[in-house]
VOTI-457116 format. One line per 10 residues: number of its first residue (from 1); their letters; for each residue x, y, z of C-alpha. Coordinates in steps of 0.02 Angstrom, whole numbers, always signed. Each point is the difference from the previous one (the first is absolute). Last residue first. Layout:
NUM> A> X Y Z  ...
***
This chain:
82> XXXXXXXXXX> +24 -981 -671  +153 +108 -14  -70 +174 +31  +137 +130 +13  +60 +78 +162  +88 +165 +31  +61 +17 +179  +9 +154 +110  +106 +90 +128  +13 +182 -54
72> XXXXXXXXXX> +86 +110 -129  -136 +91 -93  -87 -70 -154  -163 -33 +88  -33 +131 +134  +61 -24 +177  -61 +69 +165  -126 -134 +44  -148 -14 +117  +5 +187 +36
62> XXXXXXXXXX> -159 +44 -93  +85 +82 -149  +64 -153 -95  -155 -109 +12  -117 +148 -24  +94 +53 -156  -52 -160 -87  -183 +44 +17  +38 +176 -65  +84 -63 -160
52> XXXXXXXXXX> +190 +9 -5  +60 +128 -127  +45 +133 +130  +111 -126 +89  +111 -3 -154  +38 -145 -113  +0 +79 -174  +186 +46 +12  +36 -185 +33  +35 -59 +177
42> XXXXXXXXXX> +161 -83 +53  +24 -118 +147  +13 -152 -114  -7 +52 -183  -141 +51 -119  -121 +49 +140  -148 +91 -78  -6 -78 -174  +98 -149 +63  -142 -58 +110
32> XXXXXXXXXX> -131 +12 -138  +119 -92 -119  +30 -135 +131  -188 -28 +1  -162 +33 +95  +83 +67 +158  -61 -48 +174  +66 +112 +139  -19 -72 +174  +27 +125 +142
22> XXXXXXXXXX> +32 -81 +168  -63 +43 +174  +33 -68 +173  -133 -58 +122  +57 -181 -7  +171 -9 -84  +58 -158 +87  -161 -94 -31  -182 +50 -15  -100 +149 -63
12> XXXXXXXXXX> +137 +96 -90  -69 +156 -84  +0 +20 -189  -7 +159 -104  -32 -47 -181  +62 +93 -152  -41 -44 -180  +114 +46 -147  -41 -6 -187  -11 +190 -16
2> XX> +85 +76 +153  -87 +5 +168
***
């Protein structure tokens, strides 16, 4: 993934989304986020699929998700509060 970003592919084990997948992207800081996605639904010139590390590419190319960070899609940005 991008520098300062970690990607996890999660699969629901119990509950309403059992058997469904989610991509969790953990970003070290707001600065690391803004470097590649400075505004909602907008990627920076640096943020291209070619710059994602091979392990990150697997999440986006295996059919589990069709969206790349910075593209218009359903998402939420969260910040740690406690």
